[in-house]
PDB file as gemmi writes it, atoms N, CA and C in Angstrom:
CRYST1    1.000    1.000    1.000  90.00  90.00  90.00 P 1                      
ATOM      1  N   GLU A   1       0.716  -1.114   0.132  1.00  0.00           N  
ATOM      2  CA  GLU A   1       0.171  -0.057  -0.127  1.00  0.00           C  
ATOM      3  C   GLU A   1       0.857   1.135  -0.022  1.00  0.00           C  
ATOM      4  N   LEU A   2       1.988   1.236   0.540  1.00  0.00           N  
ATOM      5  CA  LEU A   2       2.876   2.283   1.037  1.00  0.00           C  
ATOM      6  C   LEU A   2       3.714   2.452  -0.266  1.00  0.00           C  
ATOM      7  N   TYR A   3       3.877   1.457  -1.135  1.00  0.00           N  
ATOM      8  CA  TYR A   3       4.514   1.402  -2.177  1.00  0.00           C  
ATOM      9  C   TYR A   3       3.529   2.372  -3.409  1.00  0.00           C  
ATOM     10  N   HIS A   4       2.485   1.513  -3.673  1.00  0.00           N  
ATOM     11  CA  HIS A   4       1.600   1.990  -4.813  1.00  0.00           C  
ATOM     12  C   HIS A   4       0.544   3.139  -4.389  1.00  0.00           C  
ATOM     13  N   ARG A   5       0.191   3.423  -3.471  1.00  0.00           N  
ATOM     14  CA  ARG A   5      -0.393   4.671  -2.967  1.00  0.00           C  
ATOM     15  C   ARG A   5       0.421   5.130  -1.936  1.00  0.00           C  
ATOM     16  N   PRO A   6       1.380   5.722  -2.155  1.00  0.00           N  
ATOM     17  CA  PRO A   6       1.760   6.405  -0.881  1.00  0.00           C  
ATOM     18  C   PRO A   6       0.965   7.878  -0.696  1.00  0.00           C  
ATOM     19  N   ARG A   7       0.735   8.305   0.656  1.00  0.00           N  
ATOM     20  CA  ARG A   7      -0.107   9.497   1.174  1.00  0.00           C  
ATOM     21  C   ARG A   7       0.854  10.781   0.969  1.00  0.00           C  
ATOM     22  N   THR A   8       2.118  10.729   1.085  1.00  0.00           N  
ATOM     23  CA  THR A   8       2.905  12.046   1.017  1.00  0.00           C  
ATOM     24  C   THR A   8       4.190  11.799  -0.159  1.00  0.00           C  
ATOM     25  N   GLN A   9       4.596  12.760  -0.526  1.00  0.00           N  
ATOM     26  CA  GLN A   9       5.925  12.678  -1.474  1.00  0.00           C  
ATOM     27  C   GLN A   9       7.030  12.201  -0.545  1.00  0.00           C  
ATOM     28  N   PHE A  10       7.026  12.615   0.606  1.00  0.00           N  
ATOM     29  CA  PHE A  10       8.381  11.952   1.286  1.00  0.00           C  
ATOM     30  C   PHE A  10       8.340  10.477   1.297  1.00  0.00           C  
ATOM     31  N   VAL A  11       7.163  10.026   1.455  1.00  0.00           N  
ATOM     32  CA  VAL A  11       6.854   8.592   1.577  1.00  0.00           C  
ATOM     33  C   VAL A  11       7.232   7.964   0.128  1.00  0.00           C  
ATOM     34  N   ALA A  12       6.602   8.461  -0.810  1.00  0.00           N  
ATOM     35  CA  ALA A  12       6.818   8.071  -2.208  1.00  0.00           C  
ATOM     36  C   ALA A  12       8.350   7.952  -2.396  1.00  0.00           C  
ATOM     37  N   GLY A  13       9.135   9.046  -2.109  1.00  0.00           N  
ATOM     38  CA  GLY A  13      10.759   9.065  -2.422  1.00  0.00           C  
ATOM     39  C   GLY A  13      11.242   8.309  -1.489  1.00  0.00           C  
ATOM     40  N   PHE A  14      10.857   7.967  -0.383  1.00  0.00           N  
ATOM     41  CA  PHE A  14      11.768   7.087   0.121  1.00  0.00           C  
ATOM     42  C   PHE A  14      11.355   5.654   0.182  1.00  0.00           C  
ATOM     43  N   ILE A  15      10.218   5.005  -0.098  1.00  0.00           N  
ATOM     44  CA  ILE A  15      10.214   3.798  -0.428  1.00  0.00           C  
ATOM     45  C   ILE A  15      10.447   3.449  -1.953  1.00  0.00           C  
ATOM     46  N   GLY A  16      11.296   2.265  -2.151  1.00  0.00           N  
ATOM     47  CA  GLY A  16      11.636   1.851  -3.454  1.00  0.00           C  
ATOM     48  C   GLY A  16      12.997   2.479  -3.485  1.00  0.00           C  
ATOM     49  N   SER A  17      13.635   1.576  -4.403  1.00  0.00           N  
ATOM     50  CA  SER A  17      14.866   1.755  -5.055  1.00  0.00           C  
ATOM     51  C   SER A  17      15.184   1.269  -6.192  1.00  0.00           C  
ATOM     52  N   PRO A  18      15.402   2.343  -7.138  1.00  0.00           N  
ATOM     53  CA  PRO A  18      15.711   3.758  -6.998  1.00  0.00           C  
ATOM     54  C   PRO A  18      14.167   4.552  -6.305  1.00  0.00           C  
ATOM     55  N   ARG A  19      14.280   5.579  -6.113  1.00  0.00           N  
ATOM     56  CA  ARG A  19      13.067   6.163  -5.658  1.00  0.00           C  
ATOM     57  C   ARG A  19      12.512   6.675  -6.333  1.00  0.00           C  
ATOM     58  N   MET A  20      11.282   7.034  -6.623  1.00  0.00           N  
ATOM     59  CA  MET A  20      10.094   7.911  -7.525  1.00  0.00           C  
ATOM     60  C   MET A  20      11.118   9.114  -8.212  1.00  0.00           C  
ATOM     61  N   ASN A  21      10.800   8.958  -9.450  1.00  0.00           N  
ATOM     62  CA  ASN A  21      11.054  10.309  -9.827  1.00  0.00           C  
ATOM     63  C   ASN A  21       9.690  11.495  -9.816  1.00  0.00           C  
ATOM     64  N   PHE A  22      10.476  12.538  -9.476  1.00  0.00           N  
ATOM     65  CA  PHE A  22       9.547  13.791  -9.456  1.00  0.00           C  
ATOM     66  C   PHE A  22       9.481  14.862 -10.466  1.00  0.00           C  
ATOM     67  N   LEU A  23       8.674  15.571 -10.934  1.00  0.00           N  
ATOM     68  CA  LEU A  23       8.557  16.588 -11.662  1.00  0.00           C  
ATOM     69  C   LEU A  23       7.736  18.036 -10.932  1.00  0.00           C  
ATOM     70  N   PRO A  24       8.745  18.646 -10.501  1.00  0.00           N  
ATOM     71  CA  PRO A  24       7.751  19.762 -10.171  1.00  0.00           C  
ATOM     72  C   PRO A  24       7.070  20.620 -10.600  1.00  0.00           C  
ATOM     73  N   GLY A  25       6.093  21.040 -10.446  1.00  0.00           N  
ATOM     74  CA  GLY A  25       5.114  22.129 -11.372  1.00  0.00           C  
ATOM     75  C   GLY A  25       4.649  23.132 -10.192  1.00  0.00           C  
ATOM     76  N   ALA A  26       3.703  23.959 -10.878  1.00  0.00           N  
ATOM     77  CA  ALA A  26       3.184  25.073  -9.880  1.00  0.00           C  
ATOM     78  C   ALA A  26       2.655  24.553  -8.636  1.00  0.00           C  
ATOM     79  N   PRO A  27       0.961  24.345  -9.353  1.00  0.00           N  
ATOM     80  CA  PRO A  27       0.520  23.850  -8.200  1.00  0.00           C  
ATOM     81  C   PRO A  27       0.787  22.324  -7.637  1.00  0.00           C  
ATOM     82  N   VAL A  28       1.255  21.517  -8.376  1.00  0.00           N  
ATOM     83  CA  VAL A  28       1.632  20.198  -7.772  1.00  0.00           C  
ATOM     84  C   VAL A  28       2.835  19.682  -8.440  1.00  0.00           C  
ATOM     85  N   THR A  29       3.116  18.654  -7.949  1.00  0.00           N  
ATOM     86  CA  THR A  29       4.344  17.938  -8.185  1.00  0.00           C  
ATOM     87  C   THR A  29       4.110  16.261  -8.819  1.00  0.00           C  
ATOM     88  N   LEU A  30       4.336  16.179  -9.954  1.00  0.00           N  
ATOM     89  CA  LEU A  30       3.960  14.752 -10.652  1.00  0.00           C  
ATOM     90  C   LEU A  30       5.148  13.835 -10.152  1.00  0.00           C  
ATOM     91  N   GLY A  31       4.689  12.876  -9.841  1.00  0.00           N  
ATOM     92  CA  GLY A  31       5.717  11.360  -9.573  1.00  0.00           C  
ATOM     93  C   GLY A  31       5.036  10.065 -10.283  1.00  0.00           C  
ATOM     94  N   VAL A  32       6.319   9.587 -10.729  1.00  0.00           N  
ATOM     95  CA  VAL A  32       6.277   8.145 -11.220  1.00  0.00           C  
ATOM     96  C   VAL A  32       7.397   7.422 -10.864  1.00  0.00           C  
ATOM     97  N   ARG A  33       7.293   6.374 -10.787  1.00  0.00           N  
ATOM     98  CA  ARG A  33       8.176   5.451 -10.676  1.00  0.00           C  
ATOM     99  C   ARG A  33       9.082   4.859 -11.603  1.00  0.00           C  
ATOM    100  N   PRO A  34      10.230   4.426 -11.439  1.00  0.00           N  
ATOM    101  CA  PRO A  34      11.372   3.795 -12.709  1.00  0.00           C  
ATOM    102  C   PRO A  34      10.795   3.378 -13.779  1.00  0.00           C  
ATOM    103  N   GLU A  35       9.806   2.246 -12.813  1.00  0.00           N  
ATOM    104  CA  GLU A  35       9.384   1.104 -13.549  1.00  0.00           C  
ATOM    105  C   GLU A  35       8.296   1.438 -14.765  1.00  0.00           C  
ATOM    106  N   HIS A  36       7.581   2.741 -14.544  1.00  0.00           N  
ATOM    107  CA  HIS A  36       6.719   3.002 -15.091  1.00  0.00           C  
ATOM    108  C   HIS A  36       6.851   4.034 -16.211  1.00  0.00           C  
ATOM    109  N   LEU A  37       7.969   4.866 -16.213  1.00  0.00           N  
ATOM    110  CA  LEU A  37       8.639   5.203 -17.353  1.00  0.00           C  
ATOM    111  C   LEU A  37       8.624   4.601 -18.388  1.00  0.00           C  
ATOM    112  N   LEU A  38       8.378   5.011 -19.905  1.00  0.00           N  
ATOM    113  CA  LEU A  38       8.700   4.641 -20.895  1.00  0.00           C  
ATOM    114  C   LEU A  38       9.510   5.319 -21.878  1.00  0.00           C  
ATOM    115  N   LEU A  39      10.265   4.685 -22.728  1.00  0.00           N  
ATOM    116  CA  LEU A  39      11.168   5.313 -23.695  1.00  0.00           C  
ATOM    117  C   LEU A  39      10.299   5.543 -24.856  1.00  0.00           C  
ATOM    118  N   GLY A  40      10.334   7.074 -25.315  1.00  0.00           N  
ATOM    119  CA  GLY A  40       9.353   7.532 -26.489  1.00  0.00           C  
ATOM    120  C   GLY A  40      10.341   8.001 -27.854  1.00  0.00           C  
ATOM    121  N   ASN A  41       9.572   8.063 -28.678  1.00  0.00           N  
ATOM    122  CA  ASN A  41      10.279   8.632 -29.825  1.00  0.00           C  
ATOM    123  C   ASN A  41      10.922   9.777 -29.729  1.00  0.00           C  
ATOM    124  N   ALA A  42      11.812  10.433 -30.176  1.00  0.00           N  
ATOM    125  CA  ALA A  42      12.362  11.597 -30.398  1.00  0.00           C  
ATOM    126  C   ALA A  42      11.128  12.928 -30.471  1.00  0.00           C  
ATOM    127  N   GLY A  43      10.983  13.677 -29.754  1.00  0.00           N  
ATOM    128  CA  GLY A  43      10.197  14.771 -29.659  1.00  0.00           C  
ATOM    129  C   GLY A  43       8.666  14.689 -29.313  1.00  0.00           C  
ATOM    130  N   GLN A  44       8.649  13.167 -28.452  1.00  0.00           N  
ATOM    131  CA  GLN A  44       7.272  12.995 -27.916  1.00  0.00           C  
ATOM    132  C   GLN A  44       7.503  12.716 -26.256  1.00  0.00           C  
ATOM    133  N   GLY A  45       7.305  13.464 -25.580  1.00  0.00           N  
ATOM    134  CA  GLY A  45       7.715  13.224 -23.979  1.00  0.00           C  
ATOM    135  C   GLY A  45       8.833  14.393 -23.587  1.00  0.00           C  
ATOM    136  N   LEU A  46       9.590  14.001 -22.611  1.00  0.00           N  
ATOM    137  CA  LEU A  46      10.084  14.703 -22.092  1.00  0.00           C  
ATOM    138  C   LEU A  46      11.741  14.455 -22.411  1.00  0.00           C  
ATOM    139  N   GLU A  47      12.449  15.372 -23.440  1.00  0.00           N  
ATOM    140  CA  GLU A  47      13.559  15.463 -23.935  1.00  0.00           C  
ATOM    141  C   GLU A  47      14.742  15.022 -23.025  1.00  0.00           C  
ATOM    142  N   CYS A  48      15.641  13.787 -23.112  1.00  0.00           N  
ATOM    143  CA  CYS A  48      16.491  13.564 -21.849  1.00  0.00           C  
ATOM    144  C   CYS A  48      17.615  13.214 -22.689  1.00  0.00           C  
ATOM    145  N   GLN A  49      18.904  13.307 -21.804  1.00  0.00           N  
ATOM    146  CA  GLN A  49      20.242  12.579 -22.125  1.00  0.00           C  
ATOM    147  C   GLN A  49      20.761  11.647 -21.396  1.00  0.00           C  
ATOM    148  N   LEU A  50      21.087  10.449 -21.696  1.00  0.00           N  
ATOM    149  CA  LEU A  50      21.492   9.444 -21.025  1.00  0.00           C  
ATOM    150  C   LEU A  50      22.778   9.647 -20.600  1.00  0.00           C  
ATOM    151  N   ARG A  51      22.738   9.765 -19.037  1.00  0.00           N  
ATOM    152  CA  ARG A  51      24.220  10.050 -18.678  1.00  0.00           C  
ATOM    153  C   ARG A  51      24.525   8.606 -18.071  1.00  0.00           C  
ATOM    154  N   TRP A  52      24.191   7.572 -17.450  1.00  0.00           N  
ATOM    155  CA  TRP A  52      24.865   6.379 -17.432  1.00  0.00           C  
ATOM    156  C   TRP A  52      23.974   5.237 -17.374  1.00  0.00           C  
ATOM    157  N   GLN A  53      24.317   3.894 -17.420  1.00  0.00           N  
ATOM    158  CA  GLN A  53      23.342   2.832 -17.116  1.00  0.00           C  
ATOM    159  C   GLN A  53      23.967   2.064 -16.349  1.00  0.00           C  
ATOM    160  N   GLU A  54      23.179   1.365 -15.134  1.00  0.00           N  
ATOM    161  CA  GLU A  54      23.498   0.185 -14.578  1.00  0.00           C  
ATOM    162  C   GLU A  54      22.795  -0.994 -14.928  1.00  0.00           C  
ATOM    163  N   ARG A  55      23.861  -1.861 -15.423  1.00  0.00           N  
ATOM    164  CA  ARG A  55      23.039  -3.290 -15.841  1.00  0.00           C  
ATOM    165  C   ARG A  55      23.267  -4.114 -14.500  1.00  0.00           C  
ATOM    166  N   LEU A  56      22.212  -4.780 -13.997  1.00  0.00           N  
ATOM    167  CA  LEU A  56      21.954  -5.966 -13.196  1.00  0.00           C  
ATOM    168  C   LEU A  56      21.626  -7.011 -13.402  1.00  0.00           C  
ATOM    169  N   GLY A  57      21.749  -7.500 -14.633  1.00  0.00           N  
ATOM    170  CA  GLY A  57      21.124  -8.638 -15.122  1.00  0.00           C  
ATOM    171  C   GLY A  57      19.964  -8.869 -15.472  1.00  0.00           C  
ATOM    172  N   ASP A  58      18.793  -8.951 -14.540  1.00  0.00           N  
ATOM    173  CA  ASP A  58      17.321  -9.060 -15.002  1.00  0.00           C  
ATOM    174  C   ASP A  58      16.875  -7.458 -15.383  1.00  0.00           C  
ATOM    175  N   ALA A  59      17.532  -6.624 -15.117  1.00  0.00           N  
ATOM    176  CA  ALA A  59      16.917  -5.067 -15.053  1.00  0.00           C  
ATOM    177  C   ALA A  59      18.156  -4.160 -15.273  1.00  0.00           C  
ATOM    178  N   THR A  60      17.868  -3.191 -16.185  1.00  0.00           N  
ATOM    179  CA  THR A  60      18.976  -2.221 -16.259  1.00  0.00           C  
ATOM    180  C   THR A  60      18.707  -0.699 -15.987  1.00  0.00           C  
ATOM    181  N   TYR A  61      18.965  -0.059 -14.991  1.00  0.00           N  
ATOM    182  CA  TYR A  61      18.379   1.379 -14.711  1.00  0.00           C  
ATOM    183  C   TYR A  61      19.547   2.228 -15.685  1.00  0.00           C  
ATOM    184  N   LEU A  62      18.340   3.230 -16.421  1.00  0.00           N  
ATOM    185  CA  LEU A  62      18.693   3.999 -17.042  1.00  0.00           C  
ATOM    186  C   LEU A  62      18.745   5.182 -16.240  1.00  0.00           C  
ATOM    187  N   TYR A  63      19.727   6.271 -16.572  1.00  0.00           N  
ATOM    188  CA  TYR A  63      19.927   7.698 -15.668  1.00  0.00           C  
ATOM    189  C   TYR A  63      20.015   8.510 -16.475  1.00  0.00           C  
ATOM    190  N   PHE A  64      19.143   9.711 -16.606  1.00  0.00           N  
ATOM    191  CA  PHE A  64      19.064  10.894 -17.632  1.00  0.00           C  
ATOM    192  C   PHE A  64      18.814  11.977 -17.080  1.00  0.00           C  
ATOM    193  N   GLN A  65      19.728  13.071 -17.725  1.00  0.00           N  
ATOM    194  CA  GLN A  65      19.696  14.138 -17.380  1.00  0.00           C  
ATOM    195  C   GLN A  65      18.637  14.987 -18.181  1.00  0.00           C  
ATOM    196  N   GLY A  66      17.642  15.795 -17.683  1.00  0.00           N  
ATOM    197  CA  GLY A  66      16.640  16.560 -18.431  1.00  0.00           C  
ATOM    198  C   GLY A  66      17.205  18.071 -18.836  1.00  0.00           C  
ATOM    199  N   GLY A  67      16.321  18.384 -19.041  1.00  0.00           N  
ATOM    200  CA  GLY A  67      16.549  20.411 -19.614  1.00  0.00           C  
ATOM    201  C   GLY A  67      17.194  21.154 -18.431  1.00  0.00           C  
ATOM    202  N   GLY A  68      16.704  21.013 -16.992  1.00  0.00           N  
ATOM    203  CA  GLY A  68      17.076  21.859 -15.943  1.00  0.00           C  
ATOM    204  C   GLY A  68      18.454  21.215 -14.989  1.00  0.00           C  
ATOM    205  N   GLU A  69      18.982  21.788 -14.490  1.00  0.00           N  
ATOM    206  CA  GLU A  69      19.971  21.143 -13.502  1.00  0.00           C  
ATOM    207  C   GLU A  69      19.740  20.365 -12.665  1.00  0.00           C  
ATOM    208  N   GLN A  70      18.423  20.510 -11.910  1.00  0.00           N  
ATOM    209  CA  GLN A  70      18.090  19.119 -11.125  1.00  0.00           C  
ATOM    210  C   GLN A  70      17.019  18.446 -11.676  1.00  0.00           C  
ATOM    211  N   ASP A  71      16.941  18.243 -13.045  1.00  0.00           N  
ATOM    212  CA  ASP A  71      16.447  17.575 -13.703  1.00  0.00           C  
ATOM    213  C   ASP A  71      16.763  16.200 -13.956  1.00  0.00           C  
ATOM    214  N   HIS A  72      16.594  15.261 -13.026  1.00  0.00           N  
ATOM    215  CA  HIS A  72      17.230  13.859 -13.053  1.00  0.00           C  
ATOM    216  C   HIS A  72      16.122  12.618 -13.257  1.00  0.00           C  
ATOM    217  N   TRP A  73      15.899  11.832 -14.229  1.00  0.00           N  
ATOM    218  CA  TRP A  73      15.111  10.839 -14.165  1.00  0.00           C  
ATOM    219  C   TRP A  73      15.696   9.311 -14.389  1.00  0.00           C  
ATOM    220  N   VAL A  74      15.090   8.500 -13.691  1.00  0.00           N  
ATOM    221  CA  VAL A  74      15.723   6.767 -13.862  1.00  0.00           C  
ATOM    222  C   VAL A  74      14.331   6.141 -13.890  1.00  0.00           C  
ATOM    223  N   LEU A  75      14.877   5.259 -15.270  1.00  0.00           N  
ATOM    224  CA  LEU A  75      14.037   4.533 -15.935  1.00  0.00           C  
ATOM    225  C   LEU A  75      14.431   3.221 -15.514  1.00  0.00           C  
ATOM    226  N   ARG A  76      13.490   2.184 -15.263  1.00  0.00           N  
ATOM    227  CA  ARG A  76      14.184   0.545 -15.191  1.00  0.00           C  
ATOM    228  C   ARG A  76      13.563  -0.114 -16.191  1.00  0.00           C  
ATOM    229  N   THR A  77      14.432  -0.693 -16.994  1.00  0.00           N  
ATOM    230  CA  THR A  77      13.882  -1.342 -18.224  1.00  0.00           C  
ATOM    231  C   THR A  77      14.702  -2.870 -18.313  1.00  0.00           C  
ATOM    232  N   ASP A  78      14.320  -3.688 -19.052  1.00  0.00           N  
ATOM    233  CA  ASP A  78      14.735  -5.063 -19.637  1.00  0.00           C  
ATOM    234  C   ASP A  78      16.404  -4.940 -19.440  1.00  0.00           C  
ATOM    235  N   GLY A  79      16.809  -6.051 -18.557  1.00  0.00           N  
ATOM    236  CA  GLY A  79      18.393  -6.218 -18.484  1.00  0.00           C  
ATOM    237  C   GLY A  79      19.128  -6.371 -19.820  1.00  0.00           C  
ATOM    238  N   ARG A  80      18.504  -6.611 -21.060  1.00  0.00           N  
ATOM    239  CA  ARG A  80      19.403  -6.736 -22.022  1.00  0.00           C  
ATOM    240  C   ARG A  80      19.359  -5.298 -22.615  1.00  0.00           C  
ATOM    241  N   THR A  81      18.669  -3.947 -22.116  1.00  0.00           N  
ATOM    242  CA  THR A  81      18.854  -2.560 -22.944  1.00  0.00           C  
ATOM    243  C   THR A  81      20.282  -2.459 -22.690  1.00  0.00           C  
ATOM    244  N   ASP A  82      20.986  -1.960 -23.736  1.00  0.00           N  
ATOM    245  CA  ASP A  82      22.282  -1.371 -23.655  1.00  0.00           C  
ATOM    246  C   ASP A  82      22.317   0.130 -24.922  1.00  0.00           C  
ATOM    247  N   LEU A  83      22.127   1.118 -24.148  1.00  0.00           N  
ATOM    248  CA  LEU A  83      22.052   1.894 -25.241  1.00  0.00           C  
ATOM    249  C   LEU A  83      23.379   2.935 -24.846  1.00  0.00           C  
ATOM    250  N   PRO A  84      24.006   3.439 -25.787  1.00  0.00           N  
ATOM    251  CA  PRO A  84      24.994   4.580 -25.959  1.00  0.00           C  
ATOM    252  C   PRO A  84      24.449   5.707 -24.977  1.00  0.00           C  
ATOM    253  N   VAL A  85      25.823   5.962 -23.783  1.00  0.00           N  
ATOM    254  CA  VAL A  85      25.725   6.865 -22.822  1.00  0.00           C  
ATOM    255  C   VAL A  85      25.866   8.255 -23.816  1.00  0.00           C  
ATOM    256  N   GLY A  86      25.127   9.350 -23.626  1.00  0.00           N  
ATOM    257  CA  GLY A  86      24.768  10.367 -24.396  1.00  0.00           C  
ATOM    258  C   GLY A  86      23.719  10.444 -25.456  1.00  0.00           C  
ATOM    259  N   SER A  87      23.463   9.376 -25.635  1.00  0.00           N  
ATOM    260  CA  SER A  87      21.846   9.416 -26.408  1.00  0.00           C  
ATOM    261  C   SER A  87      21.094  10.374 -26.054  1.00  0.00           C  
ATOM    262  N   ARG A  88      20.227  10.551 -26.779  1.00  0.00           N  
ATOM    263  CA  ARG A  88      19.201  11.751 -26.638  1.00  0.00           C  
ATOM    264  C   ARG A  88      17.625  11.418 -27.150  1.00  0.00           C  
ATOM    265  N   LEU A  89      17.073  10.983 -25.878  1.00  0.00           N  
ATOM    266  CA  LEU A  89      16.001  10.180 -25.749  1.00  0.00           C  
ATOM    267  C   LEU A  89      14.955  10.944 -25.404  1.00  0.00           C  
ATOM    268  N   SER A  90      13.458  10.381 -25.359  1.00  0.00           N  
ATOM    269  CA  SER A  90      12.202  11.178 -24.969  1.00  0.00           C  
ATOM    270  C   SER A  90      11.460  10.014 -23.700  1.00  0.00           C  
ATOM    271  N   LEU A  91      11.341  10.492 -22.804  1.00  0.00           N  
ATOM    272  CA  LEU A  91      10.642   9.885 -21.677  1.00  0.00           C  
ATOM    273  C   LEU A  91       9.099   9.865 -21.628  1.00  0.00           C  
ATOM    274  N   THR A  92       8.426   9.145 -21.958  1.00  0.00           N  
ATOM    275  CA  THR A  92       7.148   9.109 -21.685  1.00  0.00           C  
ATOM    276  C   THR A  92       6.404   8.935 -20.661  1.00  0.00           C  
ATOM    277  N   LEU A  93       5.573   9.623 -19.802  1.00  0.00           N  
ATOM    278  CA  LEU A  93       4.948   9.740 -18.496  1.00  0.00           C  
ATOM    279  C   LEU A  93       3.474   9.058 -18.567  1.00  0.00           C  
ATOM    280  N   PRO A  94       3.523   7.750 -18.623  1.00  0.00           N  
ATOM    281  CA  PRO A  94       1.905   7.129 -18.715  1.00  0.00           C  
ATOM    282  C   PRO A  94       1.018   7.531 -17.495  1.00  0.00           C  
ATOM    283  N   PRO A  95      -0.104   8.264 -17.988  1.00  0.00           N  
ATOM    284  CA  PRO A  95      -0.806   8.801 -16.981  1.00  0.00           C  
ATOM    285  C   PRO A  95      -1.751   8.255 -15.803  1.00  0.00           C  
ATOM    286  N   GLN A  96      -2.043   6.638 -16.247  1.00  0.00           N  
ATOM    287  CA  GLN A  96      -2.318   6.198 -15.420  1.00  0.00           C  
ATOM    288  C   GLN A  96      -1.272   5.577 -14.152  1.00  0.00           C  
ATOM    289  N   ALA A  97       0.026   5.576 -14.501  1.00  0.00           N  
ATOM    290  CA  ALA A  97       0.915   5.303 -13.193  1.00  0.00           C  
ATOM    291  C   ALA A  97       1.315   6.567 -12.836  1.00  0.00           C  
ATOM    292  N   LEU A  98       0.785   7.968 -12.660  1.00  0.00           N  
ATOM    293  CA  LEU A  98       1.404   9.277 -12.096  1.00  0.00           C  
ATOM    294  C   LEU A  98       0.872   9.155 -11.002  1.00  0.00           C  
ATOM    295  N   HIS A  99       1.562  10.072  -9.924  1.00  0.00           N  
ATOM    296  CA  HIS A  99       1.216  10.043  -8.623  1.00  0.00           C  
ATOM    297  C   HIS A  99       1.213  11.847  -8.586  1.00  0.00           C  
ATOM    298  N   LEU A 100       0.059  12.353  -7.920  1.00  0.00           N  
ATOM    299  CA  LEU A 100       0.055  13.964  -7.399  1.00  0.00           C  
ATOM    300  C   LEU A 100       0.501  14.289  -6.171  1.00  0.00           C  
ATOM    301  N   PHE A 101       1.103  14.967  -6.074  1.00  0.00           N  
ATOM    302  CA  PHE A 101       1.562  15.628  -4.641  1.00  0.00           C  
ATOM    303  C   PHE A 101       1.060  17.082  -4.963  1.00  0.00           C  
ATOM    304  N   ASP A 102       0.458  17.521  -3.696  1.00  0.00           N  
ATOM    305  CA  ASP A 102       0.173  19.205  -3.438  1.00  0.00           C  
ATOM    306  C   ASP A 102       1.344  19.825  -3.060  1.00  0.00           C  
ATOM    307  N   ARG A 103       1.147  21.264  -2.860  1.00  0.00           N  
ATOM    308  CA  ARG A 103       2.422  22.054  -2.522  1.00  0.00           C  
ATOM    309  C   ARG A 103       2.937  21.663  -1.047  1.00  0.00           C  
ATOM    310  N   GLN A 104       1.984  20.978  -0.278  1.00  0.00           N  
ATOM    311  CA  GLN A 104       2.395  20.403   0.871  1.00  0.00           C  
ATOM    312  C   GLN A 104       3.156  19.157   1.301  1.00  0.00           C  
ATOM    313  N   GLY A 105       3.195  18.352  -0.109  1.00  0.00           N  
ATOM    314  CA  GLY A 105       3.796  17.088  -0.382  1.00  0.00           C  
ATOM    315  C   GLY A 105       2.749  16.244   0.052  1.00  0.00           C  
ATOM    316  N   LEU A 106       1.436  16.620  -0.201  1.00  0.00           N  
ATOM    317  CA  LEU A 106       0.426  15.567   0.434  1.00  0.00           C  
ATOM    318  C   LEU A 106      -0.174  14.854  -0.913  1.00  0.00           C  
ATOM    319  N   ALA A 107      -0.513  13.994  -0.802  1.00  0.00           N  
ATOM    320  CA  ALA A 107      -0.789  13.074  -2.164  1.00  0.00           C  
ATOM    321  C   ALA A 107      -2.232  13.619  -2.535  1.00  0.00           C  
ATOM    322  N   MET A 108      -2.727  14.243  -3.854  1.00  0.00           N  
ATOM    323  CA  MET A 108      -4.072  14.266  -4.457  1.00  0.00           C  
ATOM    324  C   MET A 108      -4.821  13.261  -4.751  1.00  0.00           C  
ATOM    325  N   PRO A 109      -6.082  13.175  -4.686  1.00  0.00           N  
ATOM    326  CA  PRO A 109      -7.042  12.153  -5.007  1.00  0.00           C  
ATOM    327  C   PRO A 109      -6.786  11.855  -6.514  1.00  0.00           C  
ATOM    328  N   ARG A 110      -6.906  10.514  -6.876  1.00  0.00           N  
ATOM    329  CA  ARG A 110      -6.719  10.192  -8.476  1.00  0.00           C  
ATOM    330  C   ARG A 110      -7.770  10.768  -9.322  1.00  0.00           C  
ATOM    331  N   THR A 111      -9.051  11.165  -8.702  1.00  0.00           N  
ATOM    332  CA  THR A 111     -10.056  11.914  -9.843  1.00  0.00           C  
ATOM    333  C   THR A 111      -9.565  12.679 -10.242  1.00  0.00           C  
ATOM    334  N   VAL A 112      -8.200  13.514 -10.077  1.00  0.00           N  
ATOM    335  CA  VAL A 112      -7.880  14.739 -10.491  1.00  0.00           C  
ATOM    336  C   VAL A 112      -7.510  14.385 -12.072  1.00  0.00           C  
ATOM    337  N   GLU A 113      -8.081  15.090 -13.084  1.00  0.00           N  
ATOM    338  CA  GLU A 113      -7.719  14.864 -14.545  1.00  0.00           C  
ATOM    339  C   GLU A 113      -6.719  15.547 -14.950  1.00  0.00           C  
ATOM    340  N   LEU A 114      -5.479  14.916 -15.920  1.00  0.00           N  
ATOM    341  CA  LEU A 114      -4.426  15.523 -16.218  1.00  0.00           C  
ATOM    342  C   LEU A 114      -4.512  15.504 -17.643  1.00  0.00           C  
ATOM    343  N   ALA A 115      -4.006  16.778 -18.203  1.00  0.00           N  
ATOM    344  CA  ALA A 115      -3.799  16.914 -19.459  1.00  0.00           C  
ATOM    345  C   ALA A 115      -2.309  16.998 -20.011  1.00  0.00           C  
ATOM    346  N   LEU A 116      -1.764  16.119 -20.571  1.00  0.00           N  
ATOM    347  CA  LEU A 116      -0.368  15.945 -20.768  1.00  0.00           C  
ATOM    348  C   LEU A 116      -0.201  16.317 -22.142  1.00  0.00           C  
ATOM    349  N   ASP A 117       0.038  17.486 -22.847  1.00  0.00           N  
ATOM    350  CA  ASP A 117       0.260  17.479 -24.137  1.00  0.00           C  
ATOM    351  C   ASP A 117       1.745  17.381 -24.856  1.00  0.00           C  
TER     352      ASP A 117                                                      
END                                                                             
């Protein structure tokens, strides 16, 4: 329950390894777990650059740098994934896997509709 429906942003970032990815916005912060991020086609999603990868056998963790200095993303993928460091890729955030947190870091109800363009 703590992992799948955290009630606070602190718990969402504390439970799980690697921790949940966060994208701060004005009224809300979006959260998405590394295993729920998807690699997208160039120009579709968040543009990022692959900084390094951690191959663990059954899984590979891809570590990305986004546009901002503090914009870091981790994606969990198949263990056979092997991409060149420095690759520019897009990350897609599936709406059904997003967590929303308000300015105080409290989880917002899932009934909130998102418009992701």
